N, C-alpha and C positions, 0 to 999 in steps of 0.2 A: 200130717199137714196141720199146722197151727193157724188159727184165725187171728189176724191182727186186730189191734184196737180200732174202734170206729173213729173216723176223723171228725165226726160231729160231736159237739159237747152237749151235755144236758142243759136244758133251759132252766135257769134259776128262777126263784119266786118273783124277782123283780123284772122278769122278761129277758134278761141277758143270757147269753150262752155260757159265759164264764163267771157270772155273778159280779163282774166288775162295774164300777160306776161309769168308767169310760165307755164300755160297750152299751150300757143302757142309754147314756147320753148320746152316743153316736146313732143309736136306733131312733131316738126322738128327733135328732137333727136331720137324719135321712128322711123321715116322714114329713117333717116341716118343709124341707127343701122341695120334695116332690109336690106337696100341696101348693106351695107358693108358685112353682113353675107351671103347674096345671092352670091355676087361676090367671096367671099372667098370659098364658098361651091364648086365652080367649081374645086378647087384644090383637093377636096375629090374624084372626079371621078377617079383619078389616083390610088386610093387605091383598086379599084375593088370590094368594098362591098358597100351596100346601106347605106343611112343616118341613118336609125333606128339602124342598127348593130353598126355603128360607134359611135353613141350617147351612146348606152348601154356599148360599150367597153370603151368609155371615162370615164363613171361613175366608171367602175371597176378599170381602171388603176389609176385614180386620187383619188379614195377613199383610196387607200393604204392598203386595207384589203379585205378579202373575204366577199361577200355579199350573203344574202339569196335571193331566187327568189322573195319573197315579197318585200324585201328592194329595189331590182333593179327595179321591176315593179313600185313601189311607186316613186322612183327617176325619172323614165322615164314617169310617169303619164299614165301608161297603165295597163290593167288588167293582172292578173297572167297568164291566158292561152296564151295571146299574147306574154308575155315575155318568157314563156316556149318554144314557137315555135322559137323565136329568139335565145334563149340560145342553143336549140338543133341544129339549123343551124350553129351557131358560134362554137359549139363543133365539129361538123362534119368537119368544115373548119380549125380546129386546133387553133382557136383564144381564146377559153376559155376551162377550165377544171372544172369539178364539182366533189364534193365529199359529202358524207352523213355527215350531221352535227353531231358533237360529243354530242351536247346538246339535239338534237331532231332528232331521226332516220327518222322521216317523212319529214324532211327538207333537202335541199341541200345547200351547200356553193359553190359559183361561183368565180373563179379567172381568170384573164387574163393569157394566156400563154406567154412565151417569144416572140413567133411569133405575138400574138395579140398586145402585148405592143409595139413591133418594128413597126408594121403596123400603130398603132395609133400615135406614136411619129413621124414617117416619115410624116404622114399627117399634124401634127401640124407644123413640120418644113417647109413644102411646103406653108402653110398658112402664117406663120410668114415671110418667104422669100418674098412672094408676097406683104405683107404689107410693109416690109423694102424697097423693090424696089419702091413701090409707094411713099415712103417718101424720097427717095434719092434726089429728086430735090427740096425739101423744104429748105427754108432759115432757118438759125439758130433761128431767132425770131419766126418763125412758129413752129419749133420743141419745143421751150420752151413753147409756148402756148399750144401745144398738151400735153406736160408733165404736165402742170398745170391742164388742163382739165381732164386728167386721174386721178389725185388725187381727184378732185371734184367728178368724176364718181364713184370712189371707195367708197367715203363717202355716196353717194346717194344709191349705191347698197346695202350697209349695212342696209338702212332704208326700203328697199322694201321687 
């Protein structure tokens, strides 16, 4: 019986697995993105609801349409029973409303309520305000670099 090659690659001196510039840059970008999101998430404490509910509410608000429980669970990468509990809690809190699907009486359609939409958009406003405040001291050249980087990031995101 032969032993196959390991699927993991040795870590290069620069911290990359394959020694490539791309991998090292991807590692730094990954770290920066996580740190940025963690810092912005502090703004979500003001909403008074937890991150799982905020995330599900975000999917509902920005989808632009009612979603089934299965669609919402899939988007949030959780099982249906977990999403069912979240939806029940959000419904009690007046953040979402449900109705029986016209196509399938066994299925429900979930929509954000005006209160849910307002709560989510207020949270987004706090996060954007926080970012804008952090950018206020940047020089014009740095803002231009940031704009260019955002265009590159958008192209990369489409490939992931």
